[in-house]
C-alpha positions, 0 to 999 in steps of 0.5 A: 649794568652800565652807567648812564652817560651824563652830558658834559656841560655846555658853554654859557649863553651871554647876555650883554644887557637887559632893559625894561621900559614901562609906560602906564596911563595911570602913571602919566598923572602929574605928581604935585609937590608933597604927593606920592604915587601909588602903588609905592612898590609896583609889580608882584610885592604881596603881603607887605609888613612894615616896622619903624626902627632907628629913624627909618622904616623897613618893609618885607613882602611875600616871595613864595617859591622864589629865591632869594626870598623875603625882600627887605626894603628901607625908607625914610618916608614910607614912599621912597623904598630901596631894597637892601637885601633879602632874608632868605639869601642862602640856599641851605635855609629852605628848600622849595623843590617840588612846590608850585611857585605860589607855595613857599614863603607866605606873608612875612611880618617884620618887627623890632625890639631891643636892638633886634629885628625879627621876621616871622613867616610860613614856609608852606609845604616846606617846613611850616612857621619859623622866626629869623633875627638880625641886628642889621635888616640888610642881613645876614639873618639867622638860620630859621628857628622853626615853630613845629607847635604853631600851625596855620599861616601868616604869623606876626610878633607883637612886643608888649610894653613889659617886654613879653612877646606874642605870636598871632596867626591864622589857623583852623578854628577850634573843633570842626570848621563850620564852612569852607574858609572858616578860620580863626586868629590864635595867639600864644606867648613866645619865649624871647630867649628860645624863640619858642611858644610857651603857655596857653594858645587861645583863639582871639577871633573865630571866623571874623568880625561878624560870624553870622555872615560866615566870613572867610579867610580871616588872616594876616593879623597884626597887633598894635597898642594905642592909648591903652587899647590893643588893636587887632587888625586882619584881612577878611574875604580872601585875596581876590575881589572880596578882600578887605581889612577889619579891626577889633580892640580890647583893653586886655591883650588876651581879649575879648576883642570887640569889632569896629562897627564901621568895618571893613576899614579898607576894601574896594569890593563895593565899587563898580567893576567897570570903573576906569583904571581899577585898583582891586583886591585891597587888603592885608594891611599893616599899620605904622606910626610916623615921627609926627604921630600920624599913622599909615597903612601899607597893604596889597592891591592889584591893577586890573585890565578887562576888569578881572585880569592882572599880570602885575600881581599883588602890589604894595600901596600906601594910604594914611590912617585916620583915627575916628572915635578911637578906631583906625580907618584906612579908607571910608566905604565907597572911596577908590584908592587913588594913584596920587596921594598927599604924602607924609609931613616928613616926605622927602621932596624931589626924589624919584620913586623909580624903580619902585613905581611910575613910568621909567626905563631901567637898564642892567649892563651887568657890570656888578659883582653879582646880579642885583637884588631885583633878579629872582630865581624859581626855587632855591638853586642847587648850584650856581648857574648865573654869574657876572664873572665869566665875561665881565660886563655880561650875564653868563647863564649856564644852561640846565636841563630843567625847562620852565615847567619844571618844579626844580630850578630852571636857569631862568633869571627874572625881574617883575613886570611892573606895568600893564604896558611894557617892553623887555629886551636883551642883547645875547650871543647865539647859544651853542649846539644843543642849547636854546636861550632867550627871554621868558615871560613866566607866571608859573610852571604851568603858564609861561612864554619862551621867546628863544633862539637855537642854532641849526646846521649850515650856519643857520638859526631858528627864532621861535616862541613857545607857550604853556597855557595850563593844558600841560603841553608846551606848544610852539606858536611861531618859528623862523629860520635865519642866517646865524648871527653872533649877536641877537636882540630879542624883545617882549612887549605887552599892552594889557592882555596883548603881547608880542615878540620881536627880534633883530638879527643884525642883518640890517632889517632892524626889529622884526615881529616874529609873533604879535597879538599874543594872548597875554591873559595866559600870564594873568593871576586870574587865569593862572591862579596862585598869588604871584605876578609875571617875571621877565628875563633871560632863560637858557636850557640844555636840549641835548637830553629829553625834557619833560613836556 
């Protein structure tokens, strides 16, 4: 029996720079002194969790099947956030091969006790629930402490005043679910020495705050204590337009928990869908107390176009919390989430929220030792295929055979689309024979665009655009044959639901449109499903072997 020939590696494709520019109408509103702009983290930053520690605030988000996973942000004022690392930053910690991009890491929760930071989360379809710890939230974080006895999703830790640790999470109810979406919030004590559950496990909330209405998807629970009351806050209604946040309280940590008569304490589901610049899907909140005794909530929400579409995913927002008769209220019923909000009393003035939010231009000249924290890969790499050392000042992407529809690790490096109106551009070298490379706009393995170039015989090259729009087949939208050029600039631009692809081949004609007025709803979460937003960035693939289509 003969051995199959393994193609020899091909030279990398070099990207000299990548530039992202965003300009949304909502961010054109002037920012008065003492105010901040929502969302505080624009683009796909779902399921925020926040903790105050050592005079600062730390926030984490879901990362699903992207690597590195669980971004960690630091702030002094809850408004200006800087990414300081990732919890999942080593390939051996988890494995997402074979998973859809919206599986993997769900709803991490960060907490701090006695000099140690904790993150607890769920690796959906890839190991279940686990806890990691670190002395420094920038890392390194420990290897996962798996919790095989804890089912469900969305765990969080609460440390009581006596030092006991408790884990609350979403799971199936006790017995047979009464209806689709019927879930419960459970609690169990965690041994701080072993980070394993001990003692009885008990249901704190069955179904939701009003079981007679058959509430769905009670999830994302967090516990707090204030003035002798234990508060349990959780999301209800799913992460779409019916999303909301509710709260219950008890004098005893084990309950019974009584719901607030004014629930939900946050939602946008009752507002007219045709309102201007809508913010929807609000919920999955976490509360934190500031240094002046005020309370604040971070939560997820989305910015829609055409009422139901959003390509920027679920983003992180910030609002003050008002205590009313012993209950926390984030936003009274019928009120819209504002894009400009009066900030905390300790807000640091004069600082830009870029690149977290607002309108800006950001350029990466690839001058660092490694790609910055804002760059993501799809699933965990089995080998390093992107580096900044092969040719200093350029990003080298070593093509792999996996295409964007693969459920492994294609050689795609993406950054979040943060605006409804944007441009993403790059300057790249012509790939070698048998390789196609360029820019991708990626929502999932089933919904993406690839705007690329490949060399042809006779000192020619082809610039082309491909799409996967959920039908299981890759289609070529447009292609143009040109004289080969050693340098080529590509640009993807978007305006809500319309995208366009343009190139500049150094022939003196400047930017030329290959294909305009492209259907951008292909990249909408509403159409593609799942829980992520669009990524934009360099991609290269080895076309010498047949690819799965």
